[in-house]
N, C-alpha and C positions, 0 to 999 in steps of 0.2 A: 702129126705136127701140131704143136700148141699154138694158141691164138697170138702169144708173144712171137714164136718162131715165125709164124705167118706174116706178122706185121714186119719183121725184119725183112723178109723177101719183098713185100709190098714196098718197102721204102727203097730197096734197090732198084726194083722196076720203075717206081715213079721217079726216082732221082734221074735215072737215065732218060725218061720221056721228057721231063721238064728241062733237062740240059739240052737235048736236041732241040726242043721247042724254041730254046732262048739262044740257041747256037748263032754267033754272029753279032748279038747285041753287045754295045760297048759298055763297059763298066766305067766308074770314076777314074780307074788308073788312065784313061785315056785323056782324062782332063789334067794330067800331071805331066810336066816337062823336066827333064834334067838337060843341063847345059853341058855341051861338048868341050872339052879341054884340048886344044890344039897341041899344047906341049905339056904331055902327061909326065915325061922324064921317067919313064918306067919301061920295063920289060914285062911280058906277059907272065914270064914264070917268077917274077917277083911279087904278084899279086896274091894276096891270101885271102881265099874266100870261106874259111872256116870261121865259126862263130860259137857262142855259148848259147845253147837253146834256153837254158837257166844256169845260174850259178853252179858250177860243178859238173854241168853236162855239155860236154863240147861235141859239136857235130862237124863234119868235114865240109858240107856244103849248107849253104844258108836256108835251104828249103827241106821239106820232109813230107812223107805221106801222111796227111792228117785223117783224122777218125772218120771211118766210113761203116763199117759193119761187123757182124758177128752173131750168133745166136741160133743159126739155121745150117743145114747142111750146104746151101747154096753158099751162104755168107761165109763158111769155113772154106770152101773152094776159092773164093775171091781173096780171103785173108791168105791162103797159100800162095796165089800167085803174087799179090802185092808184097808179101814177106820175102819171097825169092827175089824179086826185083830190088827191093830195099836192100837186101844182103849183097846182090850183085855190085850195085851202086855206092854201097856204103852210106845209105840213106837212113835216117831215124824214121820210125813208122809209130803211129798212134793206133790202138784198137778202137773198134766201135764200142758203144756203151755195153758194159760188161754186167749191168744190173740184172740182166736175165738169168745169169748163172745162179742166183740166190733162189729164183724161183724154179729153174729147171737145171739142175746139175748136169743134164745130159747134154747140154749145149757148151760146156767148157772146152771140148775139143776144137771147137771152131774159133776159140781164142788161142788155146795152146799151140796151135799149129804156126802161130807168128813166131813165137821164140824158137820152136823146133827148126823152122826154116831160116833163121837168123839168130843163131845162138850168141854172137858176140856183139851185135848191133844195138842201138839205142832202141828202146822200146817204151811206149807210154801206154799206161793203161787208161781206163776211162769209166767213170761212174757219173751218176746224178749227185745234185747238189745235197740231197737229203741222206748220202750214204753214211752208214755208220763207220765208227773206227775200226770195228772188226772186219767190216765189208770191205773197206779201203785195203787193210792188211791182206786180206784173202785175195783181193784183186791184183795186188802187187805180186804176191807171192806166185799166183797161178801162172803169169808171163814173165816173172822175175823182171818187173818194171823199173826203169831208171826213175821214173816220175809218174804222177797220176794226174791225169787231166779231170777236172769237175767241170761238167757242162751246166751252162744256165739256159734252159729252155722254156721259159714261160709261154712265149708266143707259140710255140709248137703245142705245148700242152692245153692251152686254151682251146685250139682248134681241134685236137685230137678227140675223136669220139669217146674214148676210154681214159682220157688225160686227167692228170692231177688239177685241183683247182686252188691249192694253197702253196704259196711259194715263199715261206719264211726260211731262208737259207743261210743268212749271214752268219748267225752264231755258229752253225754246224761247220760251216767253211773255215772259220777261225780255229774251231777245235781241230779239223783235219790238219790245218796248215801247221799246227804246233807238233804234230806227229810225223808227217810225210812231206817229200817236195811236191808241192800242189801247182798246177797250172789251172787257173779258172778261165774258161773260154765260153763265149757266146756260141750259139748254133746258126748264126747267120744273120743277127738283127743289130749288130753293133753295140757300141758301148758310149757313154758320155764321160767327160772328164771326172764327174763327180764319183761315177760307178768305179773308175779305174783307181781314183784316189782312196776309196773305201776299200776296195780289195787290197791294195797295196798295204794300207794301213792294218789289214786284217793278217798281214804276214804271209800273203801266199808268195810262192817262188816266181812266178810269172802269171802276166795277163793276156790272154788271146783274144783281142777285140772282136774278132770274126764278124764282119760286117755283112751288109746286103750286097748281092751281086753275084752270088754263087748258088748252091742248093738252097731252095727256099722251102723250109719245112712246114711254114704255114699253107703254102699252096699244096705241097704233098699230102698233108692231112686233111684238107678240104677236099681234095679228089678222093681220098680213101673215105671220107664221111659220106660222100654222095653215093657211094655203093652200098652203103648200109641206111640209106634214106635219112641221114642227118637233116633235120629241120632248118638249121642255120646255114646260110651261104657265107663262108668267111672269105670269099674273094676280095674284099675290102682291104685285107691284110697283105695282099700280093706285094705290094710295094712298101711295106712298113718297115720301119727301122732306119738307122744310119747306114751309110755305105761303108766299106772297109776303109776307104780313104778318108772319109769324114771322121771315123772313129779314130784312126791314127792322128789326125790334126788335134781331135779331143785329147787323145793320150799324151801327145807331145806338150800339151799345156800343163800337165801335172808336174808340178815341181817337187820331185821326191828322189832322192839320191839312189832308193833302192827299187825304183820302177823298172821292171824287165818286161818290155812290151813284145808281143808276138802277133803277126797278122795272119788272118786267113779270110775266105769269103771272096770268090770271083777272081782268084789268081789264075790266069790263063796262059801266062808267058814268062820268059825269063825276064823281060823288061818290067813286068809288074813286080817281080821279086826284087829287083834293084830298087824300083821307085818305093817300094814299102820300106826298104832299108833307109832310104834317104828320107824317109818320113818318121824314122825312127824305130823300125821294128828289128829286133835283134835276130829273128828267124821268121820264117813263112810256111805256113801249112798249106798244102793243096789237096784237095779231095774230089771234088766233082769232075774237075778237067781230067785228073788222071784216071778216075773211074771210066769216063768216057773213052779215053785212048785205050784202056784194057779190054773194054767191050769189043773194040775193033780186033785187036790182038795183042798179046803180051809183048811181042816183038815191037809193036808200035810205040807202046809206052817206054821200052827200053830206048828205042831211038829218040823219042822226045826228051827223055832224062839226059842222054848223052848230048844232045843239042843245048839243053838249058846249062849244063854243067860249063860248056864251052863258052856260051853266050854270056853267062854271067861274069865269068872272069873277064871277058873282053870289055863288057860294059863298065865294069868296077874301073879299070884301067882308063877308059875313054872319059871317065869323070874325073880323072887325075888323082884317084885314091889308090892307096897301096893295099888297102884291105877293105873287105865288106863292112867292117865296124867303123870305118872313118866316113861313110857314105853320109850321115846326118850332117856332116860338115859342108856338103855341097849345095849349091844354089839350086832351087827349086822354083819353077813358075807354075802358079795355078790358074786354072780358067777362071773367067769372071764368076761364074756361078760358085765354084769352091772358095773363090776369094770371099765372096759374099757371105757365104755360110760361116766362114771362119771369123769374119768381123762381127756379123750378128751374134755369134756365140762367143766373142770375146776371146779368142784363141790366138796363140802365137803364130804369127806368120813370119817365115825367114826373111 
């Protein structure tokens, strides 16, 4: 096993350990309330929960299996399970970072299995922000991807013992966006309105604000670093970044007609998906919570997804909306802390 493949396995192990350690901790989604509509004047079968992930990529449900893994034998087994479940429930699915295939072509099957198990579903590839045009084309071809996620992970790389230290990415992202349908996503540290606006102006198809509240890669890399006696303790970054809700409030203040906003990070319930939609997300990615369910049994994840599909439709109806895409019109009540954040940041509050 190569060093890069071993790191993929370590990420899976530490992601589950940190998920268990933080289980039960509330995220900012608990600080958002939606108001009940006593007269929805709708039937449940009239509610449409489909949405466009990005322009031209329609998904049947407003949530999808977000990027997790790939690049090792164990990661391939996880991807096989996830892709089988995605196909069964007609969910979109993103691969983990595929950059490893250019260092170690033997890892390609751990990603190819996703399309093999889900031949007609929506699949997103995933590469780093310094990927070349040729690498992007190769990654898309390998899994017949409908779009490509480009991840921003400076906070992870800084902590990673073997991480990069230069993050000049914008020009390359613009070049990629001119050639391919690109979703730019954080890896769990959120975005500001200025970052979102810059990315939209760069021509990307979608922006995934991916805020704090879910898997924390700074924490994971710090734990990995302790194993190799890394001299710096990076635990001060354990609570670094903007939460997903804060990032959605930031994105909602970007006045741009072409801004397609996606949310991920700390999404642990159907209610979180609906709240994210009310805050402007066109779709919602879920990684850590689904991985934890899968670690129990694939059947457990199957049950959770079934419940979410039913609950999301019901909650959309109870807000008085006919479709998931109508949710940004519903009233939202923020906690005093979130309201203070929004006012200090001069963000739009409904």
